[in-house]
C-alpha positions in Angstrom: 63.7 79.2 8.2 64.3 77.7 4.8 64.0 74.3 3.3 66.7 72.9 1.1 66.1 69.7 -0.8 68.8 67.4 -2.1 67.7 64.9 -4.7 70.1 62.0 -5.3 69.8 59.6 -8.2 72.1 56.9 -9.6 74.0 58.1 -12.7 72.2 56.9 -15.9 75.0 54.4 -16.7 74.7 52.7 -13.3 72.4 49.7 -13.0 69.4 50.4 -10.8 68.1 47.0 -9.4 65.4 48.6 -7.3 64.1 50.6 -10.2 64.2 47.4 -12.3 62.3 45.5 -9.7 59.6 48.1 -9.6 59.4 48.2 -13.4 59.0 44.4 -13.4 56.2 44.5 -10.8 54.1 47.2 -12.5 52.4 44.9 -15.1 51.4 42.5 -12.3 49.7 45.5 -10.6 47.8 46.4 -13.8 50.0 49.4 -14.6 51.0 49.6 -18.3 52.8 52.2 -20.4 55.8 52.6 -18.1 59.1 51.9 -19.9 61.6 52.9 -17.3 61.9 53.4 -13.5 64.8 54.9 -11.6 64.8 54.9 -7.8 66.4 57.7 -5.8 66.6 59.5 -2.5 65.3 62.9 -1.3 66.7 64.7 1.7 64.9 67.7 3.2 67.0 70.0 5.3 65.5 72.7 7.4 67.9 75.6 7.7 67.9 78.1 10.6 67.7 81.5 8.8 67.9 82.1 5.1 69.2 79.7 2.5 71.9 82.2 1.5 75.1 81.4 -0.5 77.0 80.3 2.6 74.2 77.9 3.7 73.9 76.4 0.2 77.7 76.0 0.0 77.7 74.1 3.3 74.8 71.9 2.1 76.6 71.3 -1.3 79.6 70.0 0.7 77.4 67.9 2.8 75.7 66.4 -0.3 78.9 65.6 -2.0 80.5 64.0 1.1 77.7 62.4 3.1 74.3 62.3 1.2 75.5 61.1 -2.2 78.4 59.1 -3.6 79.5 61.3 -6.5 81.2 58.3 -8.2 77.9 56.6 -8.9 75.3 59.2 -8.0 74.2 62.7 -9.3 72.6 65.1 -6.9 70.7 68.4 -7.2 70.5 71.0 -4.3 67.5 73.4 -4.4 65.5 75.6 -2.1 61.8 74.9 -1.6 59.2 77.1 0.1 58.4 76.0 3.6 54.8 75.1 4.1 52.8 77.4 6.4 52.2 74.6 9.0 55.9 73.9 9.3 56.8 77.5 10.2 
């Protein structure tokens, strides 16, 4: 079993109202020194078998068609180790 992670973020030129709301709230919470916040999504996909080139290609297609909107979002597909308790 393998874990493939897809991180999705709005492109830098796209306004991020959720990130802006968090940034505005931080001083009220006593947090200082943060100058920017961008909010994103993380998808963890457990793959039966190895995360080989074929599996990663399928996940890449899934990411570009379902998990992310490539017009306004960037995404990164990467393999992560599976924690021992998940095996």
